[in-house]
N, C-alpha and C positions, 0 to 999 in steps of 0.2 A: 689591899684584896681590890679587883676589878668588879667598879658598875657597869651593868647589860647598856650598852649603847649609849653612855654619856663619852662625851667630847667633855678632853681635857685641854684648854686653851693654855698657854704657855708662853708667856709675854718677858723675854728679859730687855729690860730697861737698864740706861745709861744717861743722860741730860736730853732724855727725851720732851722737856717739857714742850715744846711746841706743837707738836702732832696728837699728844698720848691723848689727852680728852677726844681727840675726834677717832681714834681707834678705841677707846674702850666702850664707847656709844655704840659703835659698830660693831661689835659683841654683843654690848647688853642686848640689842635690838633685832638680833637674830631672829629668825620665824621659827629655828630648831631652837625649844629652851633646854633638851636636855645637856646642860654643856657645865663645866666648871670653869672658870678664869683665877689662872694664877699668874699675877707680877713679881717678876723679883729683880729688885731694883739694887743694881750693879754698885752701889757706893755714888748715886749720882750727885755733885754741886750743885745742881738747877735745882726747881719745886717739884723735880720728879717725884720726889717721893711722897710730898704735900699733895698732890694731885689726886696719886692713887690713896690715900686713907681717905681725900672722899669721896670713891669710892669703894670702900672698904664693908659696905653692907652688901654687894654683890660681885666683888673682888675678892677673893684671900693674896694679902699682900705679903711680902719675904723681904728681906731686908739683908745684903751683906756689904762686907767691905770688897773696893772694888776688885775685883779679880779674875775677870776676864770674861767674855761672852759663854763661854763653853762652862764654866762653874756655873753662871746665871743658870743654861741651860738645865743641866744637871740636878742642879737643885732644888726647881719647876717642875721636873721630870721625876727624881723623888716624891714629891711629896700628893701626885698626878692618881686621880681613880682611875680614869675612864679609857676603855677600852679603847681609845683613839686618840691622839697624842697630835694638838694643833700648835706647829710653833707660829709665832705671829709677830711680826715687827712693828713696836709700838710706832711707827710713822707709817704704815699703811694703813689700807680700810678696805674693810669687807663688805661686801652687798648684802641685804637682808638675807638673801636664799641662801649664802655659799656654804653654810653647813648644812644646812637641809641637804642639797643638790651632794656635795660629798657623802653624806653621810647612805644618802639612797644607791648613789652609787654604789661605795664601800661593800653597801650587802649583799651585792652582785658577786660579789668575788670571794675566794678567801680569805682567811686570815694573813697571809704573808703577800698583800697586795697594799701595796705604795699608789694610793690616789693621788693625781696631781692635775692641772686645767692649765688653762690660755686664763691672759691679764692682761689687765689695761694698765699703761704707765702713765701716770700726773705726775704733774711739776709742784711748785713749793703752795703751791694757791689752789691748788685739787681739782685741776682743769686737764682734762681728757686729754694727751697727746697724739696718744695710738693706741691701738690692740697686737696685743703681740699673739701669735700664731704660736704652739710649739711644735715642732714634727710628729704626726702623728707615725707612733712606733706598735699599735695597741697588735699589729697582727705579727708582731716578729714575735720569734724564741726568746727565750731567756738567755740565750748565748749571744745571737744577734743584739738582742736590746743591749749586752753589755759591751758590744764591741763599741756602737756608739758612745756609751758613758764612758768606755777610756776613748775615745776621740775627740772628750770634753763635751760630753753633752751634756747642760748645764737645766735642770731642773727646778725651778725659781721655789724656796723651800715653805715660803709663805702661800703658798697655793696648795698643798699637799696636807692629807689626813693620811697619817703613819699609826700603824695598828700598834699598842701599846705593848703588846708579847714578843714584840722585836729585842726592845731594850731589854730582854733574856741573856738576849743573845752576841746582840751589836751594842757598843755603847757612842754617845758623843767626845771625841779625841779632844784635848787642850792638845792646840794646834800654833804653833809659830804664829801663823797668817789666821784671824779668825774669819774670815773669810773666805776659807775651806774647809771650815769643819763639816759644813751639808754636803758635799761633792764627797769628802771624806768617807762620812754617814753612808750616804747611797750608793759610794764602789766599794764598801765594806759589807753592807749588808745584802747587796746584787751577787759581788763573787763569790761572797764564801756561804750564806745562807738563802742565797736561791732565790730571793726577794722578786717580787714581779712587779710592773709600773703601768700603771692604767690610767692614759688621759682620756679628760674629759674637756669634750671643747669650746664649750662657753666659759665666757673669760669669769672668772668669781672672787679677781680681788682687783684692788687699785694701789699698784705699787709705784710708790715717789720717789721719785728720782729729784735729787737738792746735793746744794755741794758738800753738804758736813759730812754724807754719806759714806760710810766705813767702805760698800765697797766699789765707790769709785776713785779711791785714793789706790796710787801707786798699781794702774790695774795692771801693767807689765808684769812688775815685783808678782800679783798674786798668780797670775800664768805663767810662770815658770813653779813658783811651789806648786801650784795643784800637779802642773809635770811631773817634778819628785812625787807628791803624793801617789799618783798612779803608778811609778815605777815602784814602788816602797808595797804597793799593794799587793804589784804583779808577783813581786817575789816573795810571798809566800804561797803562793800558789806551788801545786806540784808542778814539777819541770817541763814533762809533756803538754800538760794543757799551756802554763808560762806559752811554751811555743808553738801553739796552736792561737791562743790568742794574739798573739806577735804578728804569727803570719796574718790571720784573717785582718787584724786591725792593716797592715801594710795595704793589704787589699782591698781593704774599704775606701782608703784613703785615694788611693788611687785612681777610682770610680765617681769619687763624689763630685757631683755638680759643682762648674763655676760660679755658677749662680749661690749656692748654698756654700762655697771658700769666699765670696764675695762679700755673703753675707757677716758671715762670723770675723772677716777682716772687720 
């Protein structure tokens, strides 16, 4: 049963001992206190589970045999009671006001809106390297926003606040490349269920870049896989809508600014 204005923070954990305590403390010390924290240990072979158990008075801890990111997330989602879902990685850090800011924004919009934000990039020791500003697409129609998604617009899932009701219609799929799971979810939500997306211009998380990071290994392989996902999703649309998206996507790619193309490269 969904609890009013409760935020469910789900943390999939796998061999995350180095940064896990800092991550958990940043969530526990949120100014917005109507939260439940659900951590799913996916068969870690380091001390991650022991660290989680030290926080068991404030964190709902679940563990399973190593079964992959999607499986860990789906177990956490099955346990949550919140009106909103917040996926968070165990090597990232929230600012104290992160959830409060997201909830304040979410309350201004309908329950079919995913809120996301800008973010800061930090190194393995926590130094802020730079601020990442997402493109401002807030005034676009659903269709035109979807064109950007199909073009490969990547939303940092760790910044998002997602209505839990969306999981009645859309699921986190187990894919061959776990890095594409969030993109697949956003694409399905947008194209099949008319989900809206709204950007908060404040940087609300510290996103850590380090050498062991899943998303930074085999990046070219991941980009190819994302392209496959996009084609698979498109093929499930009505043929006339497919054609319209394909045409408008080509038009958009022609007019994209050189600066934007260079940034993507």
